[in-house]
N, C-alpha and C positions, 0 to 999 in steps of 0.2 A: 135948714142945714141938712146936708146929705148924711145918711146913716153911716156909722163907722163900719169898715169891713170886718166881717167875722173872722176870728182866728182860724188858721188851717186845722182841719180835722186831724186829730192824733189817734193813731191806731191803738186799740186797747192792748195792754200788755198780755192780756189773756190769750190773744190770737198770735203772739210771737212764737215762731217755731225755729229751732236750730236744727238744720239737716246735717247729719253726719255722712259726708261723702268721702271720707278717707278710705284708703286702700286696706283691704284685709289681707292678712298673711296667708300664704298658701300652705295648707296642711297635708296635701296629698303626696303620693309617691314621687320621688325625684329619680327619673330614669337615667340621667347622666349622659356622658359623652358618647357611649356606645350606641345608645338609642338615637341620639341626635345625628350621629354619623350615618347610621343605617337609614334613618328617615330621609336624610339628604340624598343618599345614594338612590333610594327607591324613587324619590321625586324626580331626580335628574334622569334616571333610566326611563321612567314613564314619559317624561317630557321629550326625550329624544325621538319618540315615535308619535308625539302629539297627544298621548293619552292623558286624560284629566284636563285637557285644554280645549279650545274652540275647535269646531270642525275644520276650519280653514287651516289650522296648524297641523292637522293630520294628513292633509292632501299630499304634500311633497314627500314626506318620509314614506308614506304607504305606496305612492307611485314608484319611488325608487326601489323600494323593497320588492314590488311586483316585477319591475324590470330586472332586478338582480336574480330573481327566481325563474323567470320565464325561459331563458336559454337552457337551464337545467331541465325544466319540464319538457322542452322540445327534444333535447337529447335523449331523455328517457323514453319518450314516445317513439323516436326513431329506432332506438336500440331494441325496444320490445317488438315493434312491428316488422322490422327487417332482419332481426336475429343477428345483430352484430356480435363479434367475438370480444370486443372491448368498447369502452366508452370513448366518444370522440375527444374528450378533454380529461386530463389527469385530475384527480381530486385536489392535489396540491396546487395546480396551476389555474384553478378556476378563478380565484381572486385576482390574479394578474391578468386574466382574460377580460375581466370587467373592471379594470382599474379606473377608467373615467367615471363610472357610476359610483364607485366607492368614494372617489375624491369629491364628487358633488355632495354625497351624503354627509361626509365629514364637514365640508364647508358649510352645509346648512345647519348641522347639529351642534358643532363645537362652539360657535359664537352664541347660540341659544343657551348653551350650558353655562358659560362663564361671562360673556360680554354684557348681558343684560343686568347681571348683579352689579357689575362695575358701573355701568351707565346710570342706573337708577340709585346707586349708592346704597345697595341693600347689604353689602358685605359687612359693614359695621354692626348691623343687626344680628347677623350670625355670630359674630365674635363677642357680642354682649352676653351671650349664653355660654354655658360650660362646653364650648367647642373651640378647639385650637385651630390655628391656620393649617397645621399638618392634617387635621381631621377633614377640613374643608377640601384641601387639595386631593387627599386620598379618596374621598367620596366621589368627587367629580371625575377623577381619573378612572376609578373603578367603574363608574356608571357609563362613561363613554366607551371604555374598553368592552364592557359587557354588551352594550348596544351594538357596537361594531362586530363583536363576535357572533351575535345572533344574525346580523346582516350577512355575514360571510359564511357562517356554518350551516344555516338552513338550506341553501342550495346544495351543499355537500351532502346533507341528509337526503335530499330529493334524488341526487345522483345515485346514492347508495341503495335507496329503495328501488329505483329503476333497474339497477344492476341485478338486484335479487329477483325482481320480476322477470327480467330477461334471462334468468338462470345462468348468469355468468359464474365463474369459479368463486365459491364462497370465501375461501381462505384469502385469495388474492384481493378480492374486493373489500373484505374486512380490513386487511392490512392497509390498503390504499385509503379506506375511509378514516382509519385512525390517523394516518399521516396527514390527511386533509384537515382533520380537526386540529392537529398540532400546528399546521401551517396557518389556519385561520386564527388560532390563538396568538401566535407570534406576530402575524399581520396586524391584529387588533391592538396589541400592546404598542407596537411601533407607531402606527398611524394615529392612535388616540393620544399618545404622548406628544407627538409633534403638532398635531392639530390643536390640542389644548394650549400648548405653549405659544403658538402663533395667535390664537384667538384671544388669549389673556393679555396680549400686548396693547390692545386698544379696546375702549368701551364702545366703539362704533361697530355695529354689527356688519354693515356693508363693507367696511374696510377689512374686517376679519374674514368675511367670505372670500373677497378678492385675494387676500394674502394667502389663504390656505390653498385655494385653487392654483395660485402661482407656484407655491412651494412644492406641490405634489405633481404638477404637470410639466412645468418648464424644465426642471432638471431631468425628468424622465425622458422627455423628447430630445433634449440636447445630448444626453448620454447615449440614447439609442442611435442617434445620428453619428456620433463619434465612434461608436462601436462598429457601425457599418463601414465607415471610412477606414478604420483600422484593419478590418478584414480585407477590404479591397487592396490595401497597401501591403498585405502580407504580414501584418503585425497582430496575428490572432491572439497571442499571449496578452496583449494589452487590453483586450476586451474585458477580461475579468477584473482588472484593476480599475478600469473606467467605471464599472458597475458600482463601485463604492460611493459614487457621487450622487446617487439618487435613491430615495426610499423604495421606489418600485423595483429597481434593478437589484437592490440589496435583498429584498424578499424573493425575487426571482432566482437569484443565485443560491440563496439559502435552501429553498425548497428543492432545487435541482441537485444540490450537493448532499444534503442530509435527509431528505424526505422522499427520495426515489422518483422525483418528477423530472420533466424535461424543461430546459430553460428556453427563453426567447432570445438568448444571445445568438449572434451570427453563427450559423451552422449548428445550432443546438449545443454549443460548447459547454462542458461541465467544468466546474472549478477544480483546481488541484487541492491537495491537502492543506498546503500553506495558505492558499487563498481562502479556503473555507474557514479556517481558524480566524483569519483577519475579518472576514464577513461577520462571524459571530461576535467578535470583540467590538466592531463598529456598531452593530445593531444594539448590543448591550449598552454601549457608551451613549448612543443616541437616545435610548429610552431613559437612562439614568440622568443624562444631561438635561433633557427636556423636563423631567420631573423636578430636578433641582432648580431650574429656571422658574417653574411654577411656584415652588416654595419661596424663592426670593421675591417673586412678583407680589406675593400676598403678605410679605412682611410689612409693607407700607399701605396696602390696599385698604386696610380697615381704619386708617387714621383720618 
């Protein structure tokens, strides 16, 4: 007869161990919404220039930033070496002078700021913490506005430094420099608000890039063409009202009317008092409307 199989070995109760893998409560300081909002702002601002990310992410923003500053450096060199009486470009008009570069920068940065959070469904993770949707929107808007202000204000600083090196009139240059910073601030608020509103409409980064470039370039080109046609037909007064249809011409008219610059309108036409007030109202409405669209977009984004 074959031997009966031996019973399976039973582990000794002395070796049984119960592991406590439960979560422990957090006893440290709770920094609250203000800290979370500030952290999100700093992370988004650094990310706009690729800081804290891979080297590949830094290439395009840094190249665009160099392209933005290079004309200012060349103008400074020319002013210093040739002894010019004034700078070739007004402080307030510099951003309009390099509008295509700024449009590409926003098209690259705005989708990176918001679209990836939507695409990879990270937004609910933000809202699982003590941070509200208004905090998220304000942090992202402030970060992109700040990044764009650095992008447009640094060349103005370079121009001002060059003007002082060329020994141009200190009072006039300081006044122009202050006006240039105000123009850069207004430009940053308007373009950041519109860029974020467009980028937040889709989680697809490529679609966001194309849409932003279209929003900033197509209306500007169309309005410029219509203004030229209006001038040829003797309707010079219509050029100011046509400028309301494009963010670029809006800022051009604003800096020409209120900040002492010269516009790119046909014949360098300046706005009248009534037109200037309308431009201010339209710019304020565009910023506020874009911000409200962002708030509405993120009401359901975390669901």
